[in-house]
Every structure is written in C-alpha cells, then in structure tokens.
C-alpha positions as CSV (number, residue, x, y, z in Angstrom):
1,X,224.7,85.8,-15.7
2,X,226.9,86.4,-18.5
3,X,226.3,84.5,-21.8
4,X,229.3,83.5,-23.8
5,X,228.0,83.9,-27.3
6,X,229.7,85.3,-30.2
7,X,229.4,89.0,-31.0
8,X,228.5,90.0,-34.7
9,X,230.4,92.7,-36.1
10,X,228.0,95.2,-37.4
11,X,228.2,95.9,-41.0
12,X,230.0,92.3,-41.7
13,X,229.0,89.9,-44.0
14,X,229.0,86.1,-43.1
15,X,231.8,85.7,-45.9
16,X,233.9,88.3,-43.7
17,X,233.2,86.8,-40.6
18,X,234.2,83.6,-41.9
19,X,237.6,84.8,-43.3
20,X,238.2,86.5,-40.2
21,X,238.1,83.3,-38.3
22,X,240.2,81.4,-40.7
23,X,242.7,83.8,-42.1
24,X,245.7,82.6,-39.6
25,X,245.0,79.2,-41.0
26,X,244.5,80.6,-44.6
27,X,248.0,82.3,-44.6
28,X,249.9,79.4,-43.2
29,X,248.6,76.9,-45.4
30,X,249.0,79.1,-48.6
31,X,252.7,79.9,-47.1
32,X,253.4,76.2,-46.5
33,X,252.6,75.5,-50.4
34,X,254.4,78.7,-51.7
35,X,257.2,77.7,-49.4
36,X,257.6,74.0,-50.5
37,X,257.4,75.6,-54.1
38,X,260.1,78.0,-53.5
39,X,262.1,75.2,-51.6
40,X,262.1,73.0,-54.6
41,X,263.1,75.7,-57.0
42,X,259.4,75.4,-58.6
43,X,259.4,79.4,-57.6
44,X,263.2,81.3,-57.7
45,X,263.5,82.7,-54.4
46,X,264.3,86.3,-55.7
47,X,260.8,86.9,-57.3
48,X,259.4,85.5,-54.2
49,X,261.5,87.5,-51.8
50,X,260.4,90.6,-53.9
51,X,256.8,89.7,-53.9
52,X,257.0,89.1,-50.1
53,X,258.4,92.4,-49.7
54,X,255.9,94.1,-51.8
55,X,253.0,92.7,-49.8
56,X,254.7,93.2,-46.5
57,X,255.0,97.1,-47.4
58,X,251.6,97.4,-48.6
59,X,250.2,95.9,-45.9
60,X,251.9,98.5,-43.4
61,X,251.1,101.6,-45.9
62,X,247.5,100.6,-46.7
63,X,246.2,99.3,-43.4
64,X,245.7,102.3,-41.2
65,X,244.0,103.4,-44.5
66,X,241.4,100.7,-44.6
67,X,238.3,99.9,-42.1
68,X,238.0,96.9,-40.4
69,X,236.6,94.4,-42.9
70,X,237.3,91.9,-45.4
71,X,240.2,93.5,-47.6
72,X,242.0,94.6,-44.3
73,X,241.9,90.9,-43.2
74,X,242.8,89.8,-46.7
75,X,245.9,91.9,-46.7
76,X,246.6,91.0,-43.2
77,X,246.5,87.3,-44.5
78,X,248.6,87.9,-47.4
79,X,251.3,89.8,-45.2
80,X,251.6,86.8,-43.0
81,X,251.7,84.4,-45.8
82,X,254.9,86.2,-47.6
83,X,256.4,87.1,-44.2
84,X,256.4,83.3,-43.5
85,X,257.5,82.3,-47.1
86,X,260.3,85.0,-46.7
87,X,261.7,82.5,-43.9
88,X,261.9,79.7,-46.2
89,X,265.4,80.8,-47.9
90,X,266.6,81.4,-44.4
91,X,265.7,77.9,-43.4
92,X,267.0,76.3,-46.5
93,X,270.2,77.9,-45.4
94,X,270.4,77.0,-42.0
95,X,269.0,73.4,-42.6
96,X,271.7,72.8,-45.4
97,X,274.5,74.4,-43.1
98,X,273.8,71.9,-40.2
99,X,273.8,68.9,-43.0
100,X,277.3,70.3,-44.4
101,X,278.5,70.1,-40.7
102,X,277.0,66.6,-39.7
103,X,278.5,65.4,-43.0
104,X,281.8,66.6,-42.1
105,X,281.7,65.3,-38.8
106,X,281.0,62.0,-40.1
107,X,283.9,62.3,-42.5
108,X,286.3,63.1,-39.7
109,X,285.0,60.0,-37.5
110,X,285.3,57.4,-40.3
111,X,288.9,59.2,-41.3
112,X,289.8,58.6,-37.8
113,X,288.6,55.2,-37.8
114,X,290.5,54.1,-41.0
115,X,293.6,55.8,-40.0
116,X,293.8,54.0,-36.5
117,X,293.3,50.8,-38.2
118,X,290.1,49.7,-36.1
119,X,287.6,47.3,-37.4
C-alpha cells in the first residue's frame, strides 16, 4: 500500500519549503500590486521594463549555477513576478486600443442616427 505523504527535501528548512510551496502566489500577488502601480503611472513604464529585463536575464544566467533551495526559488519568483509586470504595458495598450475602437464605432452609429433623422 502506497502512502501519500509529502516528501521532505533533505537539507531544506521549514521556511524554504513554505516559500517553495507558495512562490507562485507570492510572485503573482507582487506582480498584481506592481502592475497596478505601473498602470496608474505611480511607477514609470521604462524603469519597470528595465528592471524586469534585468531580473529575467539574471534568472537565466544564475539559475543553472545555484543549487536547489531558497535562493533559486526566490530568483524564480522574482523572474515570474517581473515577466508578469512586463505584460502590463502590453495589456494597457491592447485595452486602450479596443476602447478607442469602441468609442469610434459608437460615434459612427450616433452620426448615422443623427444624419438619418431618426428619433
């Protein structure tokens, strides 16, 4: 009979195991907060993108050199966080473009209604 018990990683602390279990949640919540700050221009877009690029490049450069553990997991969480933040300007651009298209369509419909004299 096989038991479904969690396997302890040798040489890892309780805090490291907790962080590993929650690193995606931490990264996504951090990205959400920073993304809101970027979207509302509290943080400028260009420095946020530069930091994101630096953190992501650091992850790919340092990750193979680090042993599995808290430092590697923290670097992974930071890279995911910054990759998600880098998507915010793209999403703002896409949503802004869609909003402009919607306003244009509404304006055309209103003009047609006004010109044809319907009430």
